[in-house]
C-alpha positions as CSV (number, residue, x, y, z in Angstrom):
1,M,57.0,82.1,52.3
2,K,53.6,84.0,52.2
3,K,52.2,82.1,55.1
4,A,55.5,82.9,57.0
5,T,55.0,86.6,56.1
6,T,51.5,86.6,57.1
7,S,52.3,84.8,60.7
8,L,55.1,87.4,61.3
9,I,52.8,90.4,60.7
10,I,50.1,88.8,62.7
11,L,52.4,88.0,65.8
12,F,53.6,91.5,65.3
13,L,50.0,92.9,65.5
14,C,49.3,91.0,68.6
15,F,52.6,92.2,70.6
16,N,51.8,95.6,69.4
17,L,47.9,95.4,70.8
18,F,49.3,93.7,73.8
19,G,52.1,96.4,74.4
20,Q,49.3,98.8,73.7
21,E,47.1,97.4,76.5
22,N,49.8,97.2,79.1
23,E,50.6,100.9,78.3
24,E,47.0,101.8,79.2
25,K,47.1,99.4,82.1
26,N,50.1,101.2,83.4
27,S,49.3,104.9,82.4
28,F,47.7,106.1,85.6
29,K,48.5,109.7,86.2
30,N,46.8,109.8,89.8
31,Q,47.1,108.6,93.1
32,F,45.0,108.9,96.5
33,G,46.9,108.1,99.3
34,L,46.4,107.5,103.2
35,E,49.0,107.8,105.9
36,V,48.4,104.8,108.0
37,S,51.7,105.6,110.2
38,D,49.8,108.8,111.7
39,L,46.6,106.6,112.6
40,I,48.1,105.7,115.8
41,N,48.7,109.1,116.8
42,G,45.1,110.1,116.2
43,A,45.8,112.0,113.1
44,Y,44.4,111.5,109.3
45,Q,46.4,112.5,106.3
46,F,45.3,112.1,102.9
47,K,47.5,112.7,99.8
48,Y,46.9,113.3,96.3
49,E,49.9,112.6,94.1
50,R,49.8,113.5,90.2
51,I,52.5,112.6,87.4
52,L,54.2,115.4,85.9
53,G,56.6,113.8,83.6
54,E,58.3,110.4,83.0
55,H,60.0,110.1,86.3
56,T,58.4,113.5,88.2
57,S,55.2,114.3,90.3
58,L,53.7,116.7,92.5
59,S,51.6,115.9,95.6
60,L,49.5,117.7,97.9
61,G,48.7,116.4,101.7
62,I,46.5,117.4,104.1
63,A,46.2,116.1,107.8
64,Y,44.1,116.7,110.6
65,K,44.7,115.8,114.2
66,G,42.4,115.5,117.2
67,E,43.6,115.8,120.8
68,N,43.6,111.7,120.9
69,G,46.7,109.5,120.2
70,I,49.4,107.6,122.2
71,I,51.8,110.7,122.0
72,R,50.9,112.5,124.7
73,L,53.2,114.8,126.9
74,S,53.3,114.3,130.8
75,G,52.4,117.1,132.8
76,L,53.9,119.1,135.5
77,D,54.3,117.6,138.9
78,T,56.0,119.9,141.5
79,E,55.2,120.2,145.4
80,Q,53.5,123.8,144.0
81,I,52.6,123.0,140.7
82,K,50.5,120.4,138.9
83,T,49.2,119.8,135.7
84,G,47.4,117.4,133.4
85,E,48.9,115.7,130.5
86,I,49.5,118.1,127.3
87,A,47.5,116.9,124.4
88,Y,47.3,119.1,120.9
89,S,45.4,119.1,117.9
90,G,45.3,120.8,114.5
91,F,46.3,120.4,110.9
92,K,49.3,120.3,108.6
93,I,49.4,121.0,105.0
94,I,52.3,119.2,102.9
95,P,53.1,120.1,99.2
96,E,55.8,117.7,97.7
97,F,58.1,117.2,94.8
98,R,59.6,113.6,93.9
99,Y,61.9,112.1,91.2
100,Y,61.2,108.3,90.7
101,L,64.5,106.2,89.5
102,K,63.7,104.6,86.2
103,K,65.6,101.4,87.0
104,T,63.5,100.7,89.9
105,S,59.9,102.1,88.5
106,Q,57.4,99.4,87.4
107,Y,54.4,101.5,86.9
108,G,55.2,105.0,86.8
109,M,54.7,106.2,90.5
110,D,56.5,103.6,92.2
111,G,60.2,102.6,93.2
112,F,63.0,104.3,95.0
113,Y,62.4,108.2,95.0
114,F,64.1,111.2,96.2
115,G,62.6,114.8,96.5
116,A,61.5,118.0,98.2
117,Y,58.9,119.1,100.6
118,L,57.4,122.1,102.4
119,K,55.4,121.7,105.4
120,Y,53.0,124.1,107.2
121,S,51.8,122.8,110.7
122,N,49.2,124.5,112.9
123,Y,48.2,123.2,116.4
124,Q,46.6,124.6,119.7
125,S,47.2,122.9,123.1
126,D,46.1,124.1,126.7
127,L,47.9,123.7,130.0
128,D,45.6,123.3,133.0
129,G,46.1,122.5,136.4
130,T,46.5,124.0,140.0
131,Y,49.1,126.1,141.7
132,I,49.7,126.3,145.8
133,N,51.7,129.1,146.8
134,D,54.1,129.6,150.0
135,A,50.6,130.7,151.9
136,D,48.8,127.6,150.9
137,E,46.5,129.3,148.7
138,S,45.5,127.4,145.7
139,F,45.1,129.1,141.9
140,T,43.8,127.8,139.0
141,I,46.6,127.5,135.9
142,A,45.1,128.1,132.6
143,F,46.8,128.8,129.4
144,D,46.1,128.4,125.9
145,A,49.1,127.7,123.2
146,D,49.6,128.4,119.5
147,I,52.1,126.7,117.5
148,K,52.7,127.2,114.1
149,V,55.5,125.6,112.1
150,V,56.9,126.1,108.4
151,S,59.3,123.7,107.5
152,V,61.1,122.6,104.3
153,G,63.7,119.7,103.8
154,L,64.4,116.8,101.5
155,M,63.4,113.1,101.4
156,V,64.0,109.5,100.0
157,G,62.1,106.7,100.3
158,Y,60.6,103.7,98.4
159,K,56.9,102.9,96.9
160,L,56.6,99.3,96.7
161,P,54.0,98.3,94.1
162,L,51.4,95.7,95.1
163,S,49.5,95.7,91.7
164,E,49.2,98.2,89.0
165,R,46.7,100.3,91.4
166,F,48.0,99.7,94.8
167,S,51.1,100.3,96.5
168,I,52.6,101.0,99.9
169,D,54.9,104.1,100.2
170,F,57.8,104.4,102.8
171,L,58.8,107.5,103.3
172,I,62.4,106.5,104.7
173,A,63.9,109.7,105.8
174,G,62.8,113.7,105.6
175,P,65.5,115.6,106.9
176,G,65.0,119.6,107.2
177,A,64.4,122.5,109.4
178,G,61.7,124.1,110.8
179,R,60.7,127.8,111.8
180,Y,58.6,127.4,114.9
181,D,56.5,130.1,116.2
182,F,54.8,129.6,119.7
183,S,52.5,131.8,121.4
184,F,50.8,131.4,124.8
185,V,47.7,133.1,126.4
186,N,47.3,133.3,130.2
187,K,43.3,132.9,131.0
188,E,43.5,133.3,134.7
189,D,44.6,135.7,137.1
190,L,47.9,134.5,139.2
191,P,50.2,135.8,141.8
192,D,53.6,137.2,140.6
193,E,55.5,134.4,142.4
194,F,53.6,131.7,140.1
195,Y,56.0,132.4,137.3
196,D,59.1,132.3,138.9
197,D,58.0,128.9,140.4
198,F,56.4,128.1,137.0
199,N,59.7,128.9,135.0
200,E,62.0,126.9,137.5
201,A,59.8,124.1,137.3
202,L,59.7,124.3,133.1
203,E,63.9,124.1,133.1
204,N,63.8,120.2,133.9
205,Y,60.9,119.8,131.3
206,S,62.4,118.8,128.0
207,L,60.0,120.1,125.4
208,F,60.5,123.7,127.0
209,D,64.2,123.3,126.1
210,L,63.5,124.1,122.6
211,L,62.5,127.5,123.4
212,D,65.1,130.4,123.4
213,G,67.0,131.3,126.5
214,E,65.1,134.5,126.7
215,F,62.0,133.0,126.7
216,R,59.6,133.2,130.0
217,F,56.3,132.8,130.8
218,K,55.0,136.1,132.4
219,E,51.7,137.7,133.1
220,T,51.2,139.3,129.7
221,D,51.2,137.1,126.6
222,S,54.4,135.5,125.4
223,N,55.7,134.7,121.9
224,S,58.9,132.7,121.1
225,K,60.2,132.1,117.5
226,F,63.4,129.7,116.9
227,T,64.4,127.7,114.2
228,L,65.1,123.6,114.8
229,P,66.0,120.6,112.7
230,S,62.9,118.6,111.4
231,F,62.4,115.2,110.5
232,R,59.9,113.2,108.6
233,Y,59.1,109.5,108.1
234,G,55.8,107.7,107.4
235,I,54.2,105.1,105.7
236,S,50.8,105.2,103.5
237,L,49.0,103.2,101.1
238,G,48.2,104.5,97.8
239,Y,45.5,103.6,94.9
240,S,46.4,104.6,91.4
241,F,43.4,106.1,88.9
């Protein structure tokens, strides 16, 4: 009887120690991530995530995008106006709040989740080209653009644990709304008729369909503000510590 009792006590202690070791292994409260899906567009986005409670976390993502990338907007190509491709560069900051579903979580910050996000983006671009008027005179086109966007939305995704420390985060859907602030600066002297021809050319350019109906390029600097739906998705690699 004493031997059986002693064996049970030893077995209980072993399970208890094993459980404590597992708890220590799975008690990582921080995670560093890299958004790999943004790399193909020349953007480098890093994220830090911290556990708040048993199933909740806060994170902060910071990204920088250079002008290189696969997403480039085609330029204008009409009889009078020809411009180069439109590239853009800048940064974005994305704080997030997440709730991980307990039944799908293995190590804490993994499994299915839903949450909310705020995103601030600031990009710069330019539009360069040549304009030829009816008198066959040539003029240089040079516009600088500044685009600021503040977006809020909800999100749902799944973080797949590869091990206790490594994971792949699939942000499946992040619908929201964004407030856009476009401003344009003209750096060259252009004839008055250019702006009529330019605005007419832009009517067939899908990007500028987003601008409000009252917006027109003119001799002075221009600004346009409007609200549009926004959407997020992405794949990132994570390391817990």
